[in-house]
C-alpha positions in Angstrom: 81.1 145.6 120.1 82.7 142.1 120.5 81.6 138.6 121.4 83.9 136.4 123.4 82.7 132.9 122.6 83.7 129.8 124.6 82.6 126.5 123.2 82.9 123.5 125.5 82.4 119.8 124.8 81.4 118.1 128.1 81.8 114.4 128.9 78.4 112.8 129.8 79.7 111.7 133.2 79.9 115.3 134.5 77.4 117.0 132.3 74.9 118.0 134.9 77.6 119.0 137.5 79.3 121.2 134.8 76.0 122.8 133.7 75.0 123.7 137.3 78.5 125.1 138.0 78.3 127.2 134.8 74.9 128.6 135.7 75.4 129.2 139.4 79.1 130.0 139.7 81.2 130.5 136.6 79.1 132.7 134.4 78.1 134.9 137.3 81.8 135.2 138.3 82.7 136.2 134.7 80.0 138.9 134.7 81.0 140.1 138.1 84.3 141.2 136.6 82.3 144.1 135.3 83.8 143.7 131.8 80.9 142.1 130.0 77.5 143.4 129.3 75.7 140.0 129.1 76.2 136.3 128.6 74.2 133.8 126.6 74.5 130.1 127.3 73.4 127.9 124.4 73.4 124.1 123.8 74.9 123.1 120.5 72.3 120.8 118.8 74.7 119.0 116.4 75.9 115.7 117.9 79.6 115.2 118.1 81.2 111.9 116.9 83.1 111.6 120.1 79.9 111.9 122.2 79.2 114.2 125.1 77.3 117.5 125.0 78.5 120.8 123.6 77.6 124.3 124.8 78.5 127.8 123.7 78.7 130.8 126.0 78.8 134.2 124.3 79.9 137.1 126.4 79.3 140.6 125.0 82.0 143.2 125.6 82.1 146.8 124.5 85.6 147.1 123.2 88.8 145.2 122.4 90.6 147.0 125.3 88.1 145.7 127.8 88.4 142.2 126.4 92.2 142.4 126.7 91.8 143.6 130.2 89.7 140.5 131.0 92.4 138.3 129.5 95.1 140.0 131.6 93.3 140.5 134.9 90.6 137.8 135.2 90.8 135.0 132.7 93.8 133.0 134.2 92.1 132.6 137.6 88.6 131.8 136.2 90.0 129.3 133.7 92.0 127.5 136.3 89.0 126.9 138.5 87.3 125.0 135.6 90.4 123.0 134.9 90.8 122.1 138.6 87.1 121.0 138.9 86.7 119.1 135.6 90.3 118.4 134.3 90.1 116.3 131.2 86.3 115.9 131.1 85.8 119.3 129.3 87.4 120.4 126.1 87.0 124.1 125.5 88.1 126.5 122.7 87.6 130.2 122.5 86.9 132.5 119.6 86.5 136.3 119.3 83.9 137.9 117.1 83.5 141.5 116.1 80.0 142.6 115.6 79.9 144.4 112.3 76.2 145.2 112.2 72.9 144.0 113.8 69.5 143.7 112.3 66.1 142.9 113.8 62.6 142.5 112.6 59.8 144.7 113.7 56.3 143.3 113.7 53.3 145.5 113.6 
């Protein structure tokens, strides 16, 4: 299992517009590719020196092959939509994580 993480720093001037777009359009479009099992949108609580608001979206994907297929088949179009809408008001970087093990607590 892998996590495809996209961390984005959003200029205050478009924060609410970007957040609405992510929730109502972008994340649903990424999930509609059928390549990811779920997405988690989180606000980063550490304040950045340059201002703005930072979010992380973590998409869970079953295999490296499926993630590569997303990069080749879907990512260019979906990324270009964000660039077209928000240009230089959003700075995003992407990381990949491989889940090694998962733990949970069981309460009785």
